[in-house]
N, C-alpha and C positions, 0 to 999 in steps of 0.2 A: 295474348300469348307473352309469356315472360322470356325475353331474349337473353338476359344475364341473370346469373345467380346473384342474389343480393349480398354485398360485401359484408353486411352486419353478421352474417352466420359464419364468417371467417374470424380466426383469431386476430385481434387487433395487434397483439404483441408481434405476431409473425408478419402480419401485413405493413405494420408502421414500426419497425424495429428501433428507430432512433427518437421516438416520442420520449420527452422528458429527460433526454440526454443533453441536448443543446440549449443553452440559455441565451436570451436575447441580450445583445450588448449595450442596449440603450436602457431598457427598464427592468431586466433581470428575469422576467418571466420565462418559463419554459416554452420551447417550440412544440407545437402540436401538428398533427398531420391530417391531411384529407385527400380524397381522390377527385381528379378532374377527368372528365370524358371517360369515366369507367376503366381507366388504365394508368393515368399519370398521377404519381404521388408527390405532393408537395408539402413542405413544412413552413409553418409561419408562426409568428409570435402570437400567443394567446391572448396578449394584450390585456391581462386581467387587472393590471395596476393603472396605467395611464392611457389605455386605448391606443397602445403603440402600433405604429403601421411600418412594416418593413417589407422589402421585395420578397416574394416567396422563393424557397429554396428547393430545388428538386432533389429527390432521393438519389438519383444518379450522380449528382454533383457531390453529395455528402460521401458517398462510397468512393468517388474518385479521389476526393481529398484524403480519405483514410488510406487508400492504396499508396498514394504518393507518400504519406508520412511512414507508413510501414515499410515501404521499399526503402527508405532512408536508414531503417533500423538494422538492415543486413550487416552482418559483420563477418570479416573474412576468418578463415582457420587460423592465420597468423595472428591477427588481433585478438582472437578468442584466447590464444595461448598467452599473449602478452597480459591480459587481463588476469588469467588464472595464476601466472607467475607472481604478479603484483600482489594478488590476494593471498597466495601462500606465504609470501614474505611477510605481509601484514599480519597473518595469522600467527606466525611465530612469535611476534611482539605481543599479540593479544594473548596468547596462551601464558606467557610469562606473567603478564600483569593480572590476568584471570586467576592464576594459581596464588599470586601474592594477596589478592583480595579475599580469597578463599582462607588462606592462612591467617591473615589479620582479623577476619570476621570470627573464625573459629576461636581465636584468642580471646576476643572481646567477650563472646559467649561464656567461655570457661571462667574468665575473670569475673563475670557477673554471678555465675553459678556458685563460685567460691565464696564471693561476698554474702550471697543468700545463705549458704550452709553455715558460715561462720557467724552470721547474725542470728540464726536460729540456735545456735549453740550458746551464744551470749544471752538470748532470751530465756533459755532453759536454766542457765547459770545465773539468771537475774542481774546480768550485767547492763542490760538495756531494758527500757520499759516496753510494755505492750503496745503502747501508743506509737513508740519509735519503730517497733517491728512492723506493724501494720502499715505505716505511712511509707517505709522504705521497701518492704516486700512488693507492694503494688508497683512502685516506680521501678525497681530493679526487674521485677517480673515482666512488666510490659516492654521495657527496653530489650530484654532478652528475647521475647517474642518477636519483636521487630527485626532483631538481627537474624533470627532464624528464618524469617520469611526472605530477608535479603539474601541470605546464604543459598536458599533454594533457587531464588531468581539468577544468582551468579552462576550457580552449577548448571542451570539450563542454558545459559547464554552461549551463542555461537556453536552449539551442539551440531548444527547441520550447515554450517557457514559456507564451506565450499560447495556442498552439494546444491544449496540455494542459488549460488552464484551461477554454477553450470546449467542449471535449469532455466534461469533467467535469460542467460545468453542464447541457449538453444531455442527458447520461445521467440526471441527477438530475430534470430536467423530465419525461422519458419513462418514468422508472422504474415508476411505478404501472401505467399502461396496458400496458407491456411485460410486467410480471409477470402481470397478469390474463389475457392471451391466450397465454402460453407453456405448453408442456407441463411436467410435473414436473421432468425433467432440466434444461431451459433456466431453469426457476425457480431451481433450486439454483445454476447457473452465475452468475446475476444476484446472488443473495444473497451468494455468495462474493466477488464484486467490491465490493459495497457495505458488507457487514457484517464487523466485526473480531472480534466475541465475542458469544456467546449462552449465557445461563444460565437454568435453570429450578429455582425454589425456592417452596415454599408456593403451588402453583397460579398462580404468576406467572412470565411469560416476560420476561426482561429482555434486550434487543437493543441492542448497541452498534455504532454506525456507525463506519467507518473515518474517521480524523480529517478528511480533506478533505471528505467529504460531511456530517460533523457541522458544519463551518464553513457549507456550503450551507444546512443546516437553520436555522442562527442567522440568516443573512442573509435567509432566507424569512420568518422571524419578525419580525425588527427592520427590515428594509429597508436595514440599514447594511452597508457592506463592512468586514471585519474584516482587519486587517493580518496576522493569523496565517495567512491564506491562503498568504502568501509561503512559509512553511516547510513547508507541506503538499502543495506541488505537485510535489515530487520524487517520481518513480515509486517505489512500494513493492509491500504486500500487496496 
């Protein structure tokens, strides 16, 4: 008589949500999971490099560590407004700089186009040789194309700057209750959004937040807006 449904029929992703998330702090291999006594889930170093041996890590302890970290991300409404005020002020400077870059780039494109047009007329009037025309048209044309690409990138920059910032703060504020009520797979998705690196060594789990959420944590602790938010709001990991 089969008393327990075999675990192999279950989704390993749902059963072991933190597989391949945590790295061994000694050998760098990913931690893998297994079940003990048909109900306890433990993670351990796969030891594929140096036959590394570390103390097993309980899944409950992993989730407790994440809960403690996400709890420290909570930010008050007052701190939320402090950050947004700082970003609005920063955005005013960024818009001015952004506009000057657009103007400068457009002028460079126009200057190159004028050169190309004048060189073409000079070629028609035989003031320059075909060889001169061919060598310079390729160089000027390539430079103009690069400037056009740069112009598009500049025009797209910071389009959703404040919206992104507000979404990041709202996620940080709700991270802990979200984590606590989600299933295993959803918890892993949330962790992937918030966390950049996890290592396990000497029975200690070290969790590193992605840079922008690290700045949220600093603001939550100090109540002060940090100008480094500026560089961390670009979409990434």
